[in-house]
Structure formats: structure tokens, C-alpha cells
C-alpha positions in Angstrom: 86.3 -33.5 -88.8 89.6 -32.9 -87.1 91.3 -32.7 -90.5 88.8 -30.0 -91.6 89.5 -28.1 -88.4 93.2 -28.3 -88.8 93.0 -27.3 -92.5 90.8 -24.3 -91.5 93.1 -23.3 -88.8 96.2 -23.5 -91.1 94.4 -21.4 -93.7 93.4 -18.8 -91.1 97.1 -18.6 -90.1 98.2 -18.1 -93.7 95.5 -15.6 -94.6 96.2 -13.8 -91.3 99.9 -13.6 -92.0 99.1 -12.3 -95.5 96.8 -9.6 -94.1 99.4 -8.5 -91.5 102.0 -8.3 -94.3 99.7 -6.2 -96.5 99.0 -3.9 -93.5 102.8 -3.6 -93.0 103.1 -2.7 -96.7 100.4 -0.1 -96.1 102.6 1.4 -93.4 105.5 1.5 -95.8 103.3 3.2 -98.5 102.1 5.9 -96.1 105.7 6.4 -94.9 106.8 6.8 -98.5 104.1 9.3 -99.3 104.8 11.6 -96.3 108.0 13.4 -95.6 109.9 12.3 -92.5 109.8 9.0 -90.6 106.2 7.9 -89.9 107.3 6.0 -86.8 108.8 9.2 -85.4 105.8 11.4 -86.5 103.2 9.1 -84.8 104.9 7.5 -81.8 107.3 10.2 -80.7 105.8 13.5 -81.9 102.2 12.2 -81.5 101.2 13.7 -84.8 97.4 13.4 -85.2 97.4 14.1 -88.9 99.8 11.3 -89.7 98.1 8.9 -87.3 94.7 9.6 -89.0 96.1 8.9 -92.4 97.8 5.7 -91.3 94.6 4.6 -89.5 92.5 5.1 -92.6 95.1 3.2 -94.7 95.2 0.3 -92.2 91.4 0.0 -92.1 91.3 0.2 -95.9 93.8 -2.6 -96.3 92.0 -4.6 -93.7 88.7 -4.1 -95.5 90.3 -5.2 -98.8 91.7 -8.3 -97.2 88.4 -9.0 -95.5 86.4 -8.7 -98.7 89.0 -10.8 -100.7 88.8 -13.6 -98.1 85.0 -13.4 -97.7 84.5 -13.8 -101.5 87.4 -16.1 -102.0 87.7 -18.8 -104.5 87.0 -22.4 -103.4 90.6 -23.2 -104.0 92.9 -22.1 -101.2 95.7 -21.3 -103.5 93.6 -19.2 -105.9 92.0 -17.4 -102.9 95.3 -16.6 -101.4 96.7 -15.3 -104.7 93.7 -13.1 -105.2 93.9 -11.7 -101.7 97.6 -10.8 -102.3 96.8 -9.4 -105.7 93.9 -7.2 -104.6 95.7 -6.1 -101.5 98.6 -4.9 -103.7 96.3 -3.2 -106.1 94.5 -1.5 -103.3 97.8 -0.1 -101.9 98.6 1.2 -105.4 95.2 2.8 -105.7 95.3 4.4 -102.3 98.7 5.8 -103.2 97.3 7.1 -106.4 94.4 8.7 -104.6 96.9 10.5 -102.2 98.9 11.7 -105.2 95.9 13.0 -107.2 94.6 14.8 -104.1 98.0 16.4 -103.7 97.9 17.6 -107.3 94.4 19.0 -106.8 95.1 21.0 -103.6 97.4 23.9 -102.9 100.7 23.3 -101.2 102.2 19.8 -100.5 99.8 17.4 -98.9 102.6 15.4 -97.3 103.8 18.6 -95.5 100.3 19.2 -94.2 100.0 15.6 -92.9 103.3 16.1 -91.1 102.3 19.4 -89.5 101.8 19.4 -85.7 98.6 21.5 -86.1 95.5 19.5 -86.8 94.5 20.2 -90.4 91.2 19.4 -92.2 93.2 18.2 -95.2 94.3 15.2 -93.0 90.6 14.2 -92.7 90.1 14.6 -96.4 93.2 12.6 -97.2 92.2 9.8 -94.8 88.7 9.7 -96.4 90.4 9.5 -99.8 92.5 6.6 -98.8 89.6 4.7 -97.2 87.4 5.6 -100.2 89.9 4.1 -102.6 90.0 0.9 -100.5 86.2 0.7 -100.7 86.3 0.9 -104.4 88.6 -2.0 -104.5 86.3 -3.9 -102.1 83.4 -3.3 -104.5 85.5 -4.6 -107.4 86.3 -7.8 -105.5 82.7 -8.4 -104.6 
């Protein structure tokens, strides 16, 4: 029994670390997609548009990791590998969704996201990010 608990605890630590790493990668992706430094935009300038987009991205990544773990393979190694793989695919699809939305709308979406004024496009972009993550969640399940 103790061995099972320790194994489960170790696996939780590893999956948790992978989840945090994928969320950090999500931060990097959003930072890459938007002009300027995301840390500066959100924490110094208190930009609501950028914060909304990042929040949607982080929730989307967390949803993908959650779904991947919940439906994981019996083998820890295969489950971990699939979580990493689907997480990375999800980040790519979310970036693609941002890019496609940018192509379909007037102006530069990144500039709108960085604007100090609240903009409805930020909500649309956030929904696009989260929607792309939900698509990956459905693929996993």
C-alpha cells in the first residue's frame, strides 16, 4: 500500500511538473504572438487585453493536460509522453488559431491585444485560443 502511494505521489509530481512546463511554454507562445514583452504588458502596464489572452491560453493548456492525464495510458511512460505530445500539439494549434484570426480580421491582432483600451477582439482571440484547446481535448478523449 505504501509503495502504491509513493508511486502515485511521484507520478503526480512528474505530471504536475510537465503541466507547469507546458503552461510556461504557453506563456512563451503568447509572448511570441504579441508585440512587446508580455510580462511588461500584464504586470507593469496592467493590460487587460493581453491578460485575457494569456488567461485563455493558460486555461486551455491546463485543460489539455487535464484531459491527457485523465484519459492516460496505463503505462506511466506512455501517459507522460502522450501528455507532452498533446500539450505541444495544443500550443501549436492555439498559435495557428491566433494566426488565422489575425488573417481574417482587419489590422494586426497583436497590436489590438497590446492596446491599452479594452477591445472586443481580445475576447474573440481568447475564445479562439480556448476553443482550439477544447478541440485538442476532444481529440484526446
